[in-house]
TORDO-7735 format. One line per field, with one value per atom (N, C-alpha, C, O): residue number from 1; residue in one letter; chain; atom name; x, y, z. Coordinates in steps of 0.1 Angstrom, whole numbers, plus 5000, padded with zeros to 4 digits. Layout:
N
pos	NUM,...
code	A,...
unit	A,...
site	CA,...
c1	X,...
c2	Y,...
c3	Z,...
//
This chain:
50
pos	1,1,1,1,2,2,2,2,3,3,3,3,4,4,4,4,5,5,5,5,6,6,6,6,7,7,7,7,8,8,8,8,9,9,9,9,10,10,10,10,11,11,11,11,12,12,12,12,13,13,13,13,14,14,14,14,15,15,15,15,16,16,16,16,17,17,17,17,18,18,18,18,19,19,19,19,20,20,20,20,21,21,21,21,22,22,22,22,23,23,23,23,24,24,24,24,25,25,25,25,26,26,26,26,27,27,27,27,28,28,28,28,29,29,29,29,30,30,30,30,31,31,31,31,32,32,32,32,33,33,33,33,34,34,34,34,35,35,35,35,36,36,36,36,37,37,37,37,38,38,38,38,39,39,39,39,40,40,40,40,41,41,41,41,42,42,42,42,43,43,43,43,44,44,44,44,45,45,45,45,46,46,46,46,47,47,47,47,48,48,48,48,49,49,49,49,50,50,50,50
code	X,X,X,X,X,X,X,X,X,X,X,X,X,X,X,X,X,X,X,X,X,X,X,X,X,X,X,X,X,X,X,X,X,X,X,X,X,X,X,X,X,X,X,X,X,X,X,X,X,X,X,X,X,X,X,X,X,X,X,X,X,X,X,X,X,X,X,X,X,X,X,X,X,X,X,X,X,X,X,X,X,X,X,X,X,X,X,X,X,X,X,X,X,X,X,X,X,X,X,X,X,X,X,X,X,X,X,X,X,X,X,X,X,X,X,X,X,X,X,X,X,X,X,X,X,X,X,X,X,X,X,X,X,X,X,X,X,X,X,X,X,X,X,X,X,X,X,X,X,X,X,X,X,X,X,X,X,X,X,X,X,X,X,X,X,X,X,X,X,X,X,X,X,X,X,X,X,X,X,X,X,X,X,X,X,X,X,X,X,X,X,X,X,X,X,X,X,X,X,X
unit	A,A,A,A,A,A,A,A,A,A,A,A,A,A,A,A,A,A,A,A,A,A,A,A,A,A,A,A,A,A,A,A,A,A,A,A,A,A,A,A,A,A,A,A,A,A,A,A,A,A,A,A,A,A,A,A,A,A,A,A,A,A,A,A,A,A,A,A,A,A,A,A,A,A,A,A,A,A,A,A,A,A,A,A,A,A,A,A,A,A,A,A,A,A,A,A,A,A,A,A,A,A,A,A,A,A,A,A,A,A,A,A,A,A,A,A,A,A,A,A,A,A,A,A,A,A,A,A,A,A,A,A,A,A,A,A,A,A,A,A,A,A,A,A,A,A,A,A,A,A,A,A,A,A,A,A,A,A,A,A,A,A,A,A,A,A,A,A,A,A,A,A,A,A,A,A,A,A,A,A,A,A,A,A,A,A,A,A,A,A,A,A,A,A,A,A,A,A,A,A
site	N,CA,C,O,N,CA,C,O,N,CA,C,O,N,CA,C,O,N,CA,C,O,N,CA,C,O,N,CA,C,O,N,CA,C,O,N,CA,C,O,N,CA,C,O,N,CA,C,O,N,CA,C,O,N,CA,C,O,N,CA,C,O,N,CA,C,O,N,CA,C,O,N,CA,C,O,N,CA,C,O,N,CA,C,O,N,CA,C,O,N,CA,C,O,N,CA,C,O,N,CA,C,O,N,CA,C,O,N,CA,C,O,N,CA,C,O,N,CA,C,O,N,CA,C,O,N,CA,C,O,N,CA,C,O,N,CA,C,O,N,CA,C,O,N,CA,C,O,N,CA,C,O,N,CA,C,O,N,CA,C,O,N,CA,C,O,N,CA,C,O,N,CA,C,O,N,CA,C,O,N,CA,C,O,N,CA,C,O,N,CA,C,O,N,CA,C,O,N,CA,C,O,N,CA,C,O,N,CA,C,O,N,CA,C,O,N,CA,C,O,N,CA,C,O
c1	6820,6817,6823,6835,6815,6819,6821,6811,6833,6836,6838,6838,6841,6844,6834,6828,6833,6824,6833,6829,6844,6852,6845,6838,6847,6840,6844,6835,6855,6859,6850,6848,6844,6834,6822,6816,6818,6806,6808,6799,6821,6824,6829,6833,6829,6833,6823,6812,6828,6819,6812,6817,6801,6794,6789,6788,6786,6782,6793,6791,6805,6816,6820,6823,6819,6821,6811,6814,6798,6787,6791,6789,6795,6799,6810,6811,6819,6831,6828,6837,6817,6815,6807,6798,6811,6803,6790,6780,6790,6778,6777,6782,6771,6771,6762,6750,6769,6763,6771,6784,6765,6771,6766,6754,6775,6771,6778,6790,6769,6774,6772,6761,6784,6783,6780,6779,6779,6776,6763,6760,6756,6745,6749,6742,6761,6767,6761,6759,6759,6755,6739,6732,6735,6720,6715,6718,6707,6702,6695,6697,6686,6679,6688,6685,6698,6707,6715,6716,6720,6728,6719,6723,6707,6697,6693,6691,6692,6688,6699,6696,6711,6722,6721,6725,6716,6714,6720,6719,6727,6733,6722,6711,6725,6718,6725,6737,6717,6723,6717,6705,6726,6722,6730,6742,6722,6729,6728,6718,6738,6738,6743,6751,6737,6741,6730,6719,6734,6724,6721,6713
c2	2724,2735,2748,2748,2757,2770,2780,2785,2785,2794,2808,2818,2810,2823,2826,2817,2839,2843,2849,2859,2842,2847,2845,2835,2854,2853,2840,2835,2834,2822,2810,2801,2811,2800,2800,2789,2811,2812,2805,2800,2805,2799,2785,2780,2779,2765,2756,2759,2745,2735,2727,2716,2731,2724,2711,2702,2709,2696,2686,2674,2690,2681,2678,2667,2688,2686,2677,2668,2678,2669,2655,2646,2652,2639,2633,2620,2641,2636,2634,2627,2638,2637,2624,2621,2618,2607,2611,2604,2621,2627,2642,2650,2645,2658,2668,2669,2674,2683,2696,2696,2708,2720,2728,2729,2732,2741,2755,2756,2764,2777,2787,2791,2791,2800,2814,2822,2818,2832,2833,2844,2822,2822,2828,2836,2824,2830,2824,2831,2811,2804,2804,2806,2803,2803,2789,2779,2788,2776,2768,2756,2774,2767,2760,2749,2767,2762,2750,2740,2751,2741,2728,2717,2731,2719,2713,2701,2720,2715,2705,2695,2708,2699,2686,2675,2687,2675,2675,2666,2686,2688,2689,2695,2685,2689,2702,2703,2712,2725,2731,2731,2737,2745,2758,2758,2769,2782,2788,2786,2795,2802,2816,2819,2826,2840,2848,2844,2860,2870,2868,2875
c3	6909,6917,6910,6906,6908,6901,6912,6918,6914,6925,6920,6928,6908,6902,6891,6885,6888,6876,6865,6859,6862,6851,6838,6836,6829,6816,6808,6800,6810,6804,6807,6799,6818,6822,6814,6812,6808,6800,6786,6780,6782,6768,6768,6758,6780,6781,6773,6772,6768,6761,6772,6775,6777,6788,6784,6792,6771,6766,6767,6771,6764,6765,6779,6783,6788,6802,6808,6816,6804,6808,6805,6813,6793,6788,6796,6797,6801,6808,6823,6830,6828,6843,6846,6839,6857,6862,6868,6866,6876,6882,6878,6885,6867,6862,6871,6869,6880,6889,6890,6890,6889,6891,6903,6904,6911,6922,6919,6920,6915,6910,6922,6925,6928,6940,6937,6946,6924,6920,6912,6907,6909,6900,6887,6881,6882,6870,6857,6847,6857,6845,6844,6854,6832,6829,6833,6826,6844,6849,6838,6837,6830,6820,6809,6806,6805,6796,6801,6795,6813,6820,6822,6820,6827,6829,6816,6816,6806,6793,6788,6781,6791,6787,6795,6790,6807,6815,6829,6837,6832,6845,6856,6854,6868,6880,6884,6884,6888,6890,6903,6905,6911,6923,6922,6920,6924,6924,6938,6945,6941,6954,6952,6943,6959,6957,6952,6950,6948,6943,6929,6923
//
């Protein structure tokens, strides 16, 4: 669950995070991340907000 839109979240190694998760799902409460990029890695992604 991504609750903040801090710039540090953009530079995280999402591929490494994906590999470490049992159920790779992101709930982005600010639509901060690029859906296409995150889904290309393999995450299930839901965005909420503007």
